[in-house]
N, C-alpha and C positions, 0 to 999 in steps of 0.2 A: 840871486837865482830865485825866481818866483815859485819854483817847485818845492823847495825845502826852506822852512823858516829857520831862524837862528836858535830856537830852543824847541826841539821836537822829542817825542818819546823815543826810547830805545827801540820800540817796536818798528820804527821807521827803518832801523838797521837790522835788528835781530831780537828775537825773544828767547831767553834762556830757559831751559826746561829740564828739570831733574825728576824722572819718574820715581826715584826712591825718596824724594823729599817733598813734603807738602808745603814747605815755606820757601821754595825757590824764588818766588816772586815777592816775598815779604807781605803776604796776604793778611788783611785786617778784616774783621767782621763788622757788620753794621745791620741795623733793623730798617725795614722798609714799611712805611705806613701809607695807606691810601689817603688822598686829599680830603675825603669826607669821613675818615675814621674817627672814633672817639678820642684817640690819642691826639690827633691833629686839632680836632675841635677844642679840646681842653688846652692845648698849647697856645692856639691862636685866640682863644676866648671869644669865638665868633658865634653869636647866637643866630646869625642870619643863614647858617648852613641848614640844609634840609635834615629832618629828623630821620635817623637810620631806620629802615624798614618801611618807610612811606613810599607812595608812588612817586612823589616829587624827588625823593632821594635817588631811586633807581633811574628815574628819567634823567636827572642831572649827571649821574655817573655815566650812563650810556652816551649822552650828548658829549661829554668831555672825552670819552674814549674815541668816539668817531672823529672829533676835532684833532686829537693827537695822532691818530692813525693817518689822517689826511696830511698832516704836517710832516710826518715821517716819510710818506710816500713822495711828497713833493721835494724833499731835500736830500733823500738818501741817494748815495751812489753805489753801484755794485762792487762786490769784491771779485776780482778776476784772477785766474791762474792759468797755467798751461792747459791747452786743450787735451783731454785724455785723463789728466789727473794733476793734483797739486803736489804730488810726492817728489821729494828729493832723496838721493842716496849717496852716502859717502863711499867712494871707491878707493880702497887702499892701494890698489895696483896702479891707479892713475893719480898719484900725488896726495892721497888722503883728503882730497877736496870733495865738495858736495856737487853732484851732478843731477840734471833733470833732462827729460826728453822734451825737446823743443821742435815744433813743426813750423816750417817756413815755405813760402812759395806756392805756385800753381802750375802743375800738380804739386801737392804737398809732399815735402821730404822731412824726415824726422832725424834730428841730430842729438848726440849725447853731449850736452854742453856743460862746461864748468861754470858755476855761479860765483861771480867775483865782484865784491863791493869795492875793491881797490882799483878798478878801472871803469870807464864810462861806456866804451864802445862795445857793441854787440858785433862780433865778427865770426865768419864761418870759413873753413877751407874751401877754396873756390877756384876752379880751373887751374889747379896747382900741380907743379911738378915735384916740389919738395913738401909733401904733407903726408900724414899718416893715413893709410887706407884700411887698416884693421888693427886689432889688439887681441891678445890672448888672455883669457880669464884665468884665475887661480886653479880652475878645474880643467884647464887645458882646451877650452872651447875658443874657437876663433870667431871674433865678432867683426863683421864687415861694417865699415863706417861710410856714410854718405858723403859725397862731395857736391857742393852747391855750384850751379852754373847759371848766370843771369840769362843766357841764351835759351835755356830750357824751361824757364819760368815765364809764363805769359803776363804776369803781373810785375815783373822786374823792370826798372828803369834806372839809368845811371844818374847819380846826383851831379848836377851841373856845377862847374867851378865857381860860378857866381852865387851859389846858394849861401844863405846865412849860416847853415850848419857846416859848410866847408871851413870857414873861419881863417884867420891869419896864420895859424899854426900848421895848416895842411897845404899840400901842394896841388898841382893840377896835372893830370896825365893827358898829354896831347894825343897819345895813341888811342886812348879810349874816350877822349873828350869828357872826362869825368874827374871829380875831386879824388885826390889820392890820400892815403893815410899810411902811417907807420906806428904800430903799437909795441912799445918796449915794456917788458915785465921781467926783472931779474936778468937771467941769462937767456931769455926767450924773446922772440919778436914775431910780429906778423905784419905784413905790408901788402898793399893792393889798392883797390879803388873802393869808393863808397857807392852803394846802390840803394834804391827804395824797393821794398817788397812787402808782401803780406806776412804778418806774424799771426798764427792761429792760436787764439786764446779761448777761454770759456769761463762762464760763471762758476763760482764755487758752490754749486748746487748739484743735486743728484736727482734726475739726469742734468747734465750740463746743457746750458744754452751757448752755442758758439758765438764768439766775438772776434771778428777779424779786424786788424788794424794795420795800417801802413806805417812801417818804421824804416829808419835808415840803418843799414848794416854794412859791415865791412866785408868785401869780397877778397878773402885772404889768398893771394896768389903765391906768396912766399912765406914760409914758416921756418924758424930756426930754433935751436936749443931745446928746452923741455917741451915746447909745443909739438915736437916731432915724436916724442916717445914717453912723455911723463904726464904732466898736467895740461888739460885744455887741448888735447890732440884733435878733438872734433869741433873745436870752436869755444869761444868764451862769451858768456852772457854778462856784459858789464852792467852793474847796478849802482854806479856812482851817482854823484850829484849833478853832473853836467846835463845840459838840455838835450844832448844826443842820446842819453841813456833811455832804456825802455820805460822805466817808471816816470822819468821826466816827460817823455813823449805822451804817455797815457794821461798824466795829470794835465798837461797843456791842452789836450784834446777834450778835457772834461769827462773822460771815461771813468776815472777813479778819483778818490780822495788822494791828496798829495802825500801818500805814505805807502809803505809795504812792510811785510814781516817775513822773517825767516826763523824757523824753529828747528832745533836739532835735538835728537835723542841719543842716548848712550849706545844703542844698537846700530847706529849709522843711518837710520831713517830720519826723515824730516819733512817739512813742507814749506811752500812759499806762496804768499797771497799778496796781490797787488790791490791797494786801496784799504787794507786792513788798518784800522785806527786804534786797535788794541783795546785794553780794558782800563778803566779808571784806577784799578788796583795795581797796575804794573808800575814799576819804578821808572823814573825819568832822570835824565841829565841833559844839559844843553850841549850842542855841538859848538866847537870853536871854528867858525867859518873864516876861511882865508881866501883872499882873492886869487892868490897864485896857485894854491892847491886846494881843490874842492873835494877833500877827503872827509870821512866820518871821524873827525878829530875830537877827542874828548879830554877832560882833565880829571886826574886822580889826586885827591888831597891827602889820603892816608893809606898806608899799607899795613895789614895785620897778618902775620904768619904765626899760627898757634897762639902762644902767649907773648909774642914779641910785637910791639907796636912802633911804627915810625910815621912821622908827619912829613916824610919826603914827598913832595909833590912833583908830578910830571904830567906831560901830555902824551897821548898815544893815539894811534889810528886803529880803529876796528876794521878788520880786513878778512873776509872769508876766503880770499884768494891766496892767503898766506897760511900755511898749515900750523906752524908753531909760533908761540909768543917770543918776541925778541925785545929785550930791554937793555938799556945802557946803564952805566954806573951813575950815581951810587945805588940806584934801586935794585939793579941786578945783584950786586954784592950783598945788600941787606937781605934780600929774599933767599938766596942760596945759603948764606951762612946761618940765618935763622932757622931755615928748614933743616939743614945738616945737623945743627946742634940739638934738635928735638927728635931726630930719627934714631931708632934703636938698632936698625939693621946694619950690617957691615957694608962699607963702601965697595963698589965693584967697578973695575975698569976693564971694559971689553976691548979686545984687540981683534981687528982694527977698531979704533975709537969710534963710538957712535956719535950722534949729533950733540949729545948733552954732556955737560961736565960732571954732574952729580947723579950717579946711579947706585943702586943698592941691591944686594944679593938676598934672595929668599931661599928657603929650604926646598928640596926637590918636590915635596908633596904639598907645598903651601900655595894656595890659589887666591888668597885675599890678604890684605894688609891695611894697617891704619897709619895715616900720615897727618901732619899738622894742617889745619884749615888755612886756606889762602883767601883773603878778602880785600877788595879794593873799595875804599870809600870814594864815591864820585863827587864831582862839583854839584852842589845842591843838597848833599847829605845822604843820598841813596847808597845802599851798600850792594856791591856786586860780588856774590860768593862764587868763586871758581869751583865748580862741582867736581872737576877731574884735573887736578894740578899735575898728575903724573901719567905716564904711559907704561904699559907692561912690555917686557921683552922676554920672548921664549925662543931660544935657539941653541942648538947643539947641546941639549941637556941642561942648559942654564936657565934658571928662573929668576928674573930680576925686574926692577922698575927704575924709572928715571924721572927726575923733576923736569918737566917739559918746558924748560925756558932756555933760550939761547941768548948769548951775549951779543948786544948790538953795538956797533961803533958810531952809529948815527941816530936815526929816528927810532922811536919806540912803536912796536906793532903788537897788538893783541890779536893773535891768530885764531883760526877756526876751532882748533882743539880746546880753547878755553871758553868758547861761546856756548 
């Protein structure tokens, strides 16, 4: 895949951010010196440089700055985001996933879309009979959801069955004379046809400059499972590695650098930026690229839970479309047993059972607690500190918390709550 290389910064997938900690990125300090400073002149032992304070010195500095500015302007690509704002928001009532307002078509319609790095396709509920039309907020407000229709958008055209984006894994709808698709995700599915239409983006500036781009999206005529009442009820914005994903399309068109970033905060807010290449200070790890599955697959070489260290190695998929982390044995058993041995609070088993095996009871007036740190050492040596390894539970007068890991019987997934 030309869009993503074999070794990219984690910013291509997500950047982790802890507002309570200044070392969440493992930041290191360094000094910056001008090319013509005394320090550099001493280091280079170059008597040919202009003397500081002379006309020649400032002339040379100005000439160099103009040259660098021209080079930056010639090679830079913009950072794009959704038109209106780059904000994302975790919606607990819709599966604890991050959502953003995405505008599509002509005239433009706005959708509340789940952001999912575990899938490639961007699909919307479309001319559908089985799809969600609204949802109720925790405050009891009823939010109406838009439904996309190709016939109502003057910029929409069906994707022909002979298109390269249709591919061997998709079918052809004789009724619509268009490429068909089926998207499976856990217990949920979306199926329909593929169409081309305008996605409304904007520059990451204030005010924004609009940037419209034609992309291929799924016209989801039939939805099942949690797509009807839980996560992604108003469409899913696929951010995977395949060429049909929006980051892939933008990079192929030369609109952005071949990267994007997602950042999450503890309060549920976040941001997304297409073309963000990150900072040199951010930690990196290579992706394990596989021909059969183009997921954001990484390798962990060491796990540390408090004062317990294990060199158990495993691979896992980073996935914003999965809420909680799922690990198989022996890693799962090492983490939960190490965590449990270092926690001082009594075990708590809620009835009916919650999603997690290890929960702990707090006193009625206790609103904070300390737990062992959880750290993954990634391939290449960078350390990924899980800033929130637990979730809090408040129900029926019970105050508790759980280690937010589920046991997996197959693949390992590091979900959005750990990012």
